[in-house]
Every structure is written in structure tokens, then in C-alpha cells.
C-alpha positions in Angstrom: 92.6 98.0 150.8 90.5 96.2 153.8 90.4 99.7 155.4 88.9 101.1 152.5 86.4 98.6 151.7 85.1 98.8 155.1 84.9 102.5 155.0 82.5 101.9 152.0 80.8 99.2 153.6 79.6 101.4 156.1 78.8 104.1 153.4 76.9 102.4 150.9 73.8 101.4 153.1 73.0 104.7 154.1 73.6 106.3 150.4 71.3 103.3 148.9 68.6 104.1 151.4 69.0 108.0 150.9 68.7 107.4 146.8 65.6 105.3 147.7 63.8 108.0 149.8 64.9 110.5 147.3 63.2 108.7 144.3 60.0 107.9 146.4 59.5 111.3 147.6 60.7 113.6 144.3 61.1 111.1 141.8 58.5 112.3 139.5 59.7 116.1 139.6 61.6 117.5 136.5 65.1 118.3 137.2 65.7 119.2 133.1 63.9 119.9 129.8 65.4 119.0 126.4 64.8 121.5 123.2 65.2 120.4 119.9 68.8 122.5 119.8 70.1 120.5 122.4 69.3 116.8 121.1 71.1 118.1 118.0 73.9 119.7 120.0 75.9 116.5 121.8 73.0 116.8 124.8 75.2 119.8 126.0 73.7 121.1 129.2 70.9 118.3 129.5 70.5 117.2 133.0 69.4 113.5 132.8 72.3 111.6 135.1 74.2 111.6 138.5 77.9 112.0 139.3 78.7 112.2 142.9 82.5 111.8 142.7 82.9 115.5 141.4 81.2 118.2 139.7 82.3 121.4 137.6 80.8 125.2 139.0 80.8 128.0 136.4 82.4 130.1 139.0 84.2 127.8 140.9 85.9 125.0 138.4 86.2 121.5 139.3 84.9 120.5 142.8 85.6 117.3 144.3 83.2 115.6 146.8 82.2 119.1 147.9 85.2 120.6 148.1 86.7 123.2 145.7 90.1 121.7 143.9 92.2 125.1 144.9 91.8 124.1 148.6 93.2 120.6 148.0 96.0 121.0 145.4 98.8 120.1 147.9 97.4 116.1 148.4 98.9 113.5 146.6 97.0 111.0 144.0 96.3 108.4 146.7 94.7 110.9 148.5 92.4 112.2 146.1 91.7 108.6 145.0 90.4 107.8 148.6 88.5 111.1 148.5 87.0 110.5 145.3 85.5 107.0 146.7 84.4 108.1 150.4 83.9 111.5 150.1 86.6 112.4 153.1 90.5 112.3 153.0 92.5 109.2 154.5 94.3 109.3 157.9 97.6 108.4 157.8 96.9 104.8 158.8 94.3 104.5 155.8 96.8 105.9 153.5 99.0 103.5 154.4 97.0 100.9 153.5 96.2 102.0 150.2 99.6 102.6 149.3 100.8 99.1 150.3 97.7 97.7 148.4 98.9 99.8 145.1 102.4 98.4 146.0 102.0 94.9 145.9 100.4 95.3 142.3 102.8 97.0 140.1 104.2 94.6 137.5 103.0 94.3 134.2 102.4 91.1 132.9 105.1 90.0 130.6 102.7 88.8 127.8 101.2 92.8 127.6 104.9 93.7 126.8 105.4 91.1 124.0 102.1 92.5 122.6 103.4 95.6 122.6 106.6 94.8 120.7 105.0 93.5 118.2 103.0 96.9 117.0 104.7 99.4 114.7 107.7 101.4 115.7 105.5 104.4 115.0 102.5 103.2 117.1 100.8 106.0 119.1 101.5 105.7 122.9 97.5 105.9 123.4 97.1 103.2 121.1 99.7 101.3 122.9 98.2 102.1 126.4 94.7 101.2 125.4 95.8 97.9 124.0 97.9 97.1 127.0 95.0 97.7 129.1 92.7 95.6 127.2 95.1 92.9 127.2 94.9 92.1 130.5 91.4 92.0 130.5 91.6 88.2 131.4 93.1 89.3 135.0 89.4 90.7 135.6 88.3 90.0 139.0 84.8 91.3 138.2 84.4 89.2 135.0 85.7 86.0 136.9 83.4 86.3 140.0 80.4 87.3 137.2 80.8 84.2 135.9 81.0 82.3 139.1 77.6 83.7 140.0 78.7 86.6 142.2 75.4 88.6 143.8 74.6 92.0 143.0 75.4 93.1 146.6 79.4 92.3 145.7 79.4 93.8 142.2 81.2 96.7 143.9 83.8 95.1 145.8 85.1 93.6 142.5 85.3 96.4 140.6 87.0 98.1 142.8 89.3 95.1 143.2 89.9 95.5 139.5 90.4 98.9 139.7 92.8 98.8 142.6 95.1 96.2 140.7 94.8 98.4 137.2 95.6 101.7 138.7 98.4 100.1 140.4 100.2 99.4 137.0 99.4 102.0 135.2 102.5 104.3 135.8 104.8 100.9 135.2 102.4 100.7 131.9 102.6 104.1 131.2 106.9 104.8 132.0 107.8 101.5 130.2 105.4 102.6 127.1 107.5 106.2 127.0 111.0 104.1 127.1 109.7 101.8 124.4 108.1 104.0 121.9 110.6 106.8 121.9 113.9 104.6 122.5 114.9 105.6 125.6 116.5 102.3 126.9 115.3 99.2 128.8 112.4 99.3 131.0 113.1 100.3 134.6 111.7 97.9 137.3 109.2 99.7 139.8 110.2 100.3 143.4 107.4 99.1 146.0 109.1 101.5 148.4 108.1 104.8 146.2 104.7 106.2 146.1 102.2 106.3 142.9 103.7 109.1 141.2 107.6 108.5 142.6 107.4 105.4 140.7 106.4 106.8 137.8 109.2 109.6 137.7 111.8 106.3 138.9 110.6 104.2 136.1 110.6 107.0 133.1 114.3 107.5 134.1 114.2 111.3 133.6 116.6 113.0 136.0 115.0 114.6 139.1 117.8 115.8 141.4 115.6 118.1 143.0 112.7 116.2 143.4 110.4 118.6 141.8 109.5 117.0 139.0 108.5 114.1 141.2 106.2 117.1 143.1 104.9 118.1 139.4 103.5 114.6 138.6 101.7 114.0 142.2 100.3 117.4 141.3 99.4 116.4 137.8 98.1 113.4 138.2 96.0 114.7 141.2 94.4 117.6 139.3 93.5 115.4 136.2 91.7 112.7 138.4 88.2 113.6 137.9 85.6 116.1 136.0 82.3 115.0 136.5 80.4 112.5 134.7 79.4 114.2 131.3 82.8 114.9 129.5 83.6 112.3 127.1 85.9 109.8 128.7 84.1 109.5 131.9 80.4 109.0 130.2 81.9 106.4 127.8 83.3 104.5 131.0 80.1 105.0 132.2 78.0 103.4 129.1 80.4 100.3 128.8 80.2 99.8 132.6 76.9 100.0 132.9 76.3 97.0 130.6 78.4 95.1 133.6 81.6 95.1 131.4 84.5 94.9 133.7 87.2 98.0 134.6 89.2 96.8 131.7 86.9 96.9 129.3 85.2 99.9 130.9 88.3 102.4 131.1 89.5 101.4 127.7 86.4 102.5 126.4 86.3 105.5 128.3 90.6 106.2 127.3 89.8 106.1 123.7 87.3 108.8 123.9 90.3 110.7 126.1 92.5 110.0 122.8 90.3 112.3 120.6 91.3 116.0 119.6 88.6 117.7 121.2 89.2 115.9 124.4 92.9 114.8 125.8 94.7 115.9 122.9 94.4 120.1 123.8 97.3 119.8 126.3 99.7 119.1 123.4 97.9 121.6 121.0 98.8 124.6 123.5 102.5 123.5 123.8 102.6 123.6 120.1 101.2 127.1 120.2 103.7 128.4 123.0 106.8 126.8 121.2 105.7 128.5 117.8 105.3 131.8 119.8 108.8 131.3 121.0 110.1 130.3 117.6 108.3 133.3 115.6 109.8 135.8 118.0 113.1 133.9 118.3 113.2 134.9 122.1 110.2 135.5 125.0 107.8 138.3 123.4 107.0 141.7 125.8 103.2 141.4 126.8 102.8 144.1 123.9 104.2 142.1 121.5 101.9 138.5 122.6 98.8 141.2 122.5 99.6 142.4 119.1 100.4 138.4 118.0 97.1 137.9 119.2 95.0 139.9 117.6 96.9 139.1 114.6 95.8 135.3 115.1 92.1 136.3 115.8 91.9 138.2 112.7 93.0 135.2 110.5 90.3 133.5 112.1 92.5 131.0 114.3 91.9 130.3 118.2 94.1 130.8 120.8 94.9 127.3 122.1 93.8 126.6 125.8 91.7 129.6 126.1 87.9 129.3 126.3 86.1 126.5 128.2 82.8 124.9 127.7 81.5 125.0 131.0 83.9 127.4 133.0 83.2 131.1 133.6 86.5 131.9 135.5 90.2 130.5 135.3 90.5 127.0 135.5 91.7 126.2 139.0 93.7 123.4 137.8 95.6 125.9 135.6 95.9 128.1 138.3 97.8 125.6 140.5 100.1 124.9 137.6 100.9 128.4 136.9 101.4 128.4 140.8 104.0 125.4 140.7 105.7 127.2 137.6 106.3 130.5 139.4 107.7 128.9 142.5 109.9 126.2 140.5 110.8 127.4 137.0 109.9 130.9 136.7 112.8 132.0 134.6 112.2 129.1 132.1 111.7 130.9 128.5 108.2 128.6 127.8 106.7 129.0 131.2 107.5 132.8 130.8 105.3 132.9 127.5 102.6 131.1 129.1 102.5 133.3 132.0 102.7 136.4 130.0 99.6 135.0 127.8 97.5 134.7 131.1 98.3 138.3 131.5 97.5 139.2 127.8 95.0 136.8 126.3 91.6 137.1 128.3 91.5 141.1 128.0 92.0 140.6 124.1 89.3 137.9 124.1 86.9 140.2 126.2 87.6 143.1 123.6 87.1 140.7 120.7 83.9 139.7 121.9 83.2 136.1 120.5 84.7 134.0 123.4 81.8 133.3 125.8 84.8 132.5 128.3 88.0 134.2 127.7 89.5 132.6 130.7 92.3 129.5 130.3 91.5 126.1 131.1 94.5 123.4 132.3 95.6 122.7 129.0 97.1 126.4 128.8 100.1 125.5 131.4 100.4 121.7 131.8 102.5 121.2 129.1 104.8 123.9 129.4 106.0 122.3 132.9 106.6 118.7 131.5 108.4 120.1 128.6 110.6 121.8 131.0 111.4 118.6 133.2 112.5 116.9 129.6 109.2 115.1 128.8 109.0 116.6 125.3 107.2 114.0 123.1 103.8 115.8 122.8 102.1 112.6 121.7 102.8 110.9 125.2 101.0 113.6 127.2 97.4 112.0 126.9 99.1 109.1 128.5 99.7 110.8 131.5 96.1 112.4 131.7 94.7 108.7 131.3 96.6 107.2 134.1 95.2 110.0 136.3 91.6 110.0 134.8 91.2 106.6 135.6 90.7 107.2 139.2 87.9 109.3 138.5 86.5 106.3 136.1 86.9 103.8 138.7 85.5 105.9 141.7 82.4 106.4 139.6 82.3 102.5 138.7 82.6 101.6 142.0 79.7 103.7 143.5 77.3 102.9 140.2 77.6 99.2 140.9 77.2 99.9 144.7 73.7 102.0 144.3 72.7 99.2 141.1 72.8 101.8 138.5 71.1 100.2 135.4 72.5 99.8 131.7 72.2 103.1 130.3 69.9 103.4 127.4 68.6 107.0 126.5 65.8 106.7 124.1 66.8 108.4 120.4 64.1 110.2 118.1 64.3 110.6 114.5 64.3 113.8 112.5 61.1 113.0 111.0 59.7 112.5 114.4 60.8 115.7 115.5 59.5 117.7 112.5 56.1 115.8 113.8 56.2 116.5 117.2 57.4 120.0 117.5 
């Protein structure tokens, strides 16, 4: 990690100076106005805080450090984490250094497994995952150094140390919870010679003779790494971290948000829909049959899961990457074929229907079908996979927020009476 730290040490003073100059020269200029409707609508669309790790363009989808996602779908999770932190991809030596750092922190403490063993047999995997992370808070480097009087200039380094150690453990933790919760047998020990995704595939214990499941998990973890700063999980972790809570507290806060049905649970709902299509037809329906099926569903007041997005006005590039993977590796699978055909049908139906602002698919419309094909069929585990990946974005944002001295998040709230009197 020394190479990563040195790169950040070189970058941070320049970014600090750039922001100070920006505030000095442009600090009084407005970047957003707030309407009464926005104040009552979850702050949607209000530009009120900065996130440089990634952005979401309505026309391009996810952009990571200025690079459109569809240009970097070939890179690994380790590479995207380096990119999120430094604005560039690592060279071979830097990538090797980061992988070694991950490999040295793979083991989850025994007391965590004891805590998880005491949980109910029907505990939700996300409850187990978040409980385990919170249980490890006592391992926090940041918390210990803060208590010992660490100077503010070193906050980001301690957050990065915590982040690396936590990220390294997440595949071990996720795979262990999968085997424990779904009665798959004893936990499988991590292998320090494997990469981040490879270790997860190794420890979850599903067959992967072709290596394609490994490739899928590299793609999955890379694609879900970040999605700017205003989504529930990112903003929740940002807010908690702004109080100088350590990454264990802050990541858990974000993942509790990710566990919500309107955020991270969407992929399992999409897969349930696709499987219900297969069951209703007892086969793979034609595109004409799917078109009528979707119209019938809309006329009954129901939505098409996975289609429509609050921000995007184009197919989600993460969806496109998964579709491309499926077409290359599992094109004859019934479930994936339905997903592929829905993509050919649903946007046109929604456009004709006229109520959806965005008829295009988001990532959740495709991801579950691929996981299902490779044997990961337990729907309520899917959000754990999302969590393993999204933690990279949370940690990257925390590192820079502490490096830049971003203060505690404390927006001013007003009452309904105040609005009535003021507007």
C-alpha cells in the first residue's frame, strides 16, 4: 500500500490548493436553487455537495474519474479501486502492491463467526453481513489513532488503512455467510495467491471449471463499485463519516441503506419477474408474446421491474456490459434469453405507453440472471454482493473527504409552517 499512499500524498496538496482557490474565487456563486417541491421530494436534483470519484450522466451513465464506464469494463476490481482513489489506472507494480496488501488482510476474526453463529437460522444475509462489519469496529486504525491525538493531516491515511483491511475481508465474509446461511458446508479458507474476485469464487464453493464465474464476479464487483455521492448508501456513509466515525461505522450505515427495497434489493425483484415469465409460459416466450405480456402487466397497474431510472435517459452501461457477457458466455440459457428478449421489447412498449420518462433498463434487469446461471440462486444474498463492491466507492470517497477536511454534514431543515409563511 506504500505505493498507493505515496501517489495520494503527491496528489492531495494539489487538490487542496485547487479547491481553496476555487472557493476563494467562486465561493459566492450559486450552483443550485431549491424549490418547495424539491424540499418535499427527497432533495432530488439539488446540487449541494461534491463527489469526485464518479458521476452519473443522463446520456452516458456512470463515469468513473472522467472515464465512461463502457470504456473500462475490462479492468479488475483492484484496478477500479486504484482508479477511484487516484484518477488513474495502476501500473503493473502498483497493482501488484495493492493485491499484496489485500492478501495480507484476508482473515475474518474468529469472534465474528461466533457472533454470526448465534444469529437466527433465518437471519437475512445483509443483517449478518452488516452485523459482522460493525462487530469488527474495534479493529479500526482510525479510531485508535484518533483517540491517541492523530493530527488532522493524517486522517485520510488512517481511513485508507481501515478501508484496505475491511475491503480485503469482505469476500471472505460474504462467502462465509453464504455457506453458513444456506447450509453449504464448512467455510472455505481464503487463498492469498488469488485475486479479490477469485478468492470470493474459491470460498463460495460453486463450481467454476471454465473460469467464467470468476470473470463474471470480476465484472460484477467492478461495475457496482460507485455511483456518485447522492445515492442512499453513498450519502448515508458520507454523512456518518463526516462526524469522524471510522469506516466500520460509516460503511455499515451505508450498507443499511443499500439493504432497502428501493436501493440494493432491486436486482432480486428483477430476477423474480424474469422467472415468473418463464413459469407463466413454461418456456421461453417469443418477442411478440413478451410484448403482450408486458402490455397486460402495465394495464393492470404494475411496473416492469428493472426498467426506468431516476437519472439515466439511456440504457445503463452496466446493463449493457452484463448483456454482452451473457451473449458471449450463456446465450443459450433460458433465463438469460428472456432477459435479452425483454430488452428488445420493453423500451418500445414503455415509450408507446407514455408514462415512463426513461424506458431503458438499469443494471438490475440483467445481473440476477447471470448469477442464477452460475448457481448462485439465493435471491436474498444478491445485495451482499452489491455491498462488497459498493464499499470500494464509499471508502474512496471517505479518504478524499478526510484529506480535504470536508466538515460535518449538517443541512438546515425548515418546518412546513416556515415554508407557508416564507413562500
